[in-house]
C-alpha positions in Angstrom: 10.0 -23.6 -12.3 13.4 -22.0 -12.2 16.0 -23.6 -9.9 16.0 -20.4 -7.9 12.6 -21.4 -6.6 14.2 -24.1 -4.5 16.8 -22.0 -2.7 16.7 -18.7 -0.9 17.0 -15.9 -3.4 18.5 -12.4 -3.1 16.4 -9.5 -4.4 18.6 -9.2 -7.4 18.1 -12.9 -8.3 14.3 -12.5 -7.7 14.0 -9.6 -10.0 15.3 -11.6 -13.0 13.6 -14.8 -12.0 10.7 -16.1 -14.2 8.6 -19.1 -13.3 7.1 -19.2 -16.8 3.6 -18.0 -15.7 1.8 -14.7 -15.2 1.7 -15.1 -11.4 2.9 -12.1 -9.4 5.3 -12.8 -6.5 6.8 -11.0 -3.6 10.1 -12.2 -2.0 9.9 -13.0 1.7 13.1 -14.1 3.5 14.4 -15.3 0.2 11.3 -17.3 -0.8 9.0 -16.2 -3.7 5.4 -16.1 -2.4 2.6 -15.8 -4.9 0.4 -12.8 -4.6 -3.4 -13.2 -4.6 -5.1 -11.7 -7.7 -6.8 -8.4 -7.0 -10.5 -7.9 -7.9 -12.9 -5.1 -8.7 -13.3 -3.4 -5.3 -9.6 -3.6 -4.5 -8.7 -2.2 -7.9 -11.2 0.7 -7.7 -10.1 1.7 -4.2 -6.4 1.7 -5.2 -7.2 3.8 -8.3 -9.4 6.2 -6.3 -6.8 6.6 -3.6 -3.9 6.9 -6.0 -5.7 9.6 -8.0 -6.5 11.7 -4.9 -3.0 11.4 -3.6 -1.5 12.4 -7.0 -3.7 15.5 -7.0 -2.5 16.5 -3.6 1.1 15.8 -4.5 1.0 18.0 -7.6 1.7 20.9 -5.3 4.7 19.1 -3.6 7.2 18.1 -6.4 9.1 15.9 -6.5 6.7 14.0 -4.2 4.7 11.4 -6.2 2.7 8.2 -5.7 3.5 4.8 -7.2 1.3 1.8 -7.6 2.6 -1.8 -7.1 5.5 -0.1 -5.4 8.6 -2.2 -4.7 9.5 -1.9 -1.1 12.7 -3.3 0.5 13.1 -4.5 4.0 15.9 -2.5 5.8 19.2 -4.4 6.2 18.0 -7.4 4.1 18.8 -8.6 0.6 16.1 -11.2 0.6 12.8 -9.4 1.1 10.9 -7.4 -1.6 7.3 -6.4 -1.1 4.9 -4.8 -3.6 2.8 -2.2 -1.8 -0.5 -1.3 -3.4 0.5 2.4 -3.3 3.4 4.3 -1.8 4.5 7.9 -1.7 8.1 9.1 -1.9 9.5 12.6 -2.1 12.7 11.5 -3.7 13.0 12.1 -7.5 12.5 9.2 -9.8 15.6 7.8 -11.5 15.7 5.5 -14.5 16.1 1.9 -13.6 14.7 2.0 -10.1 13.0 -1.2 -9.0 12.2 -0.2 -5.5 10.7 3.1 -4.3 13.3 5.2 -2.5 12.6 6.5 1.0 8.9 5.8 1.1 7.0 8.3 3.2 3.5 6.7 3.0 2.6 3.1 2.2 -0.9 1.9 1.5 -2.2 -1.6 1.5 -5.7 -2.6 0.4 -6.9 -5.4 2.6 -8.9 -8.4 1.3 -9.8 -11.7 3.1 -7.0 -13.5 1.3 -4.3 -10.9 2.0 -5.2 -9.3 5.3 -3.3 -11.7 7.6 -0.1 -11.3 5.7 -0.5 -7.5 5.3 -0.9 -7.2 9.1 1.5 -9.9 10.4 4.3 -9.9 7.8 4.3 -6.5 6.0 3.2 -4.1 8.6 6.1 -4.7 11.0 8.6 -4.4 8.1 7.0 -1.1 7.0 7.2 0.3 10.5 10.9 -0.5 10.5 11.7 1.6 7.5 13.1 4.9 8.9 11.6 7.2 6.2 8.0 5.9 6.6 5.8 8.3 8.5 2.3 6.9 7.8 0.9 3.5 6.8 -2.7 3.1 5.6 -4.6 -0.1 5.6 -7.9 0.2 3.7 -10.4 -2.7 3.7 -11.8 -3.6 0.2 -15.1 -5.1 1.4 -16.3 -2.7 4.1 -15.9 0.9 4.9 -12.9 0.8 7.1 -9.4 2.3 7.2 -6.5 2.4 9.7 -3.8 5.1 9.6 -0.7 4.1 11.5 1.2 7.4 12.2 4.8 7.5 13.5 5.2 9.5 16.8 8.9 8.8 17.3 11.4 6.0 16.8 9.4 3.4 18.8 5.9 4.7 19.1 3.0 4.7 16.6 -0.5 6.1 16.8 -3.4 4.3 15.1 -6.5 6.2 13.9 -9.5 4.1 12.9 -12.0 5.4 10.3 -15.3 3.7 9.9 -17.8 6.4 8.7 -18.1 8.0 5.2 -17.4 11.5 6.6 -14.4 10.5 8.7 -11.4 12.4 7.3 -8.4 10.3 6.3 -5.5 12.6 7.1 -1.8 12.1 6.1 0.2 14.8 7.7 3.4 13.9 6.0 2.1 14.9 2.6 -0.7 17.3 3.4 -3.5 14.9 2.4 -7.0 15.2 4.0 -10.1 13.8 2.4 -13.3 12.0 3.5 -13.0 8.2 3.7 -16.0 7.9 1.3 -14.0 9.2 -1.6 -11.9 6.1 -1.6 -15.0 3.9 -2.0 -16.6 5.9 -4.9 -18.2 3.4 -7.4 -17.5 0.4 -5.0 -20.5 -1.8 -4.2 -20.1 -2.9 -0.5 -23.2 -4.9 -0.6 -25.2 -2.5 1.7 -28.4 -0.7 1.2 -28.4 2.3 -1.1 -28.6 4.7 1.8 -25.4 3.4 3.5 -23.2 2.6 0.5 -20.4 5.2 0.3 -21.3 7.4 -2.6 -18.0 9.3 -2.9 -19.8 12.6 -2.1 -18.3 14.6 0.8 -20.7 15.7 3.5 -18.2 18.1 5.1 
């Protein structure tokens, strides 16, 4: 493993570091932390959500959605996260390694990542001035949280647990039933309760 693995890295050092494997890492306070592999449900939900967000953003150029989005901690040179999805309304520029001015950040929760997503990433995401909404979507049950900024210090959290519950992102004009995110995902429930992706609204 590279010598950088034994000392605190900067983001610039991290981005050129290679441990010789295919493992994906994030940088947390200067330390590379391996990311757990994603599996079917996680991947499908991320793709579904990304597609629906992209369709909404077509009417709002230059707003766009990015997958595996690089996210920097404010006032830090030693933290670099990869959000499952993020939306920015800043134009893309060649050579960008981090998403500029993220407006919406999405994390797909799984048993191996949920604790870090909540305890490590969420507070950082809330500290980013441009972020207006943060979405946590569970990969193994029908469940989502929308953290919505009210002002500099207060946030409102909406919980969605039913297929027909509308996931609303005011900052980008997105509003779709929660079930759409789970289309083609087997949640291990009976056929009558599995989210089918069909809107009942």
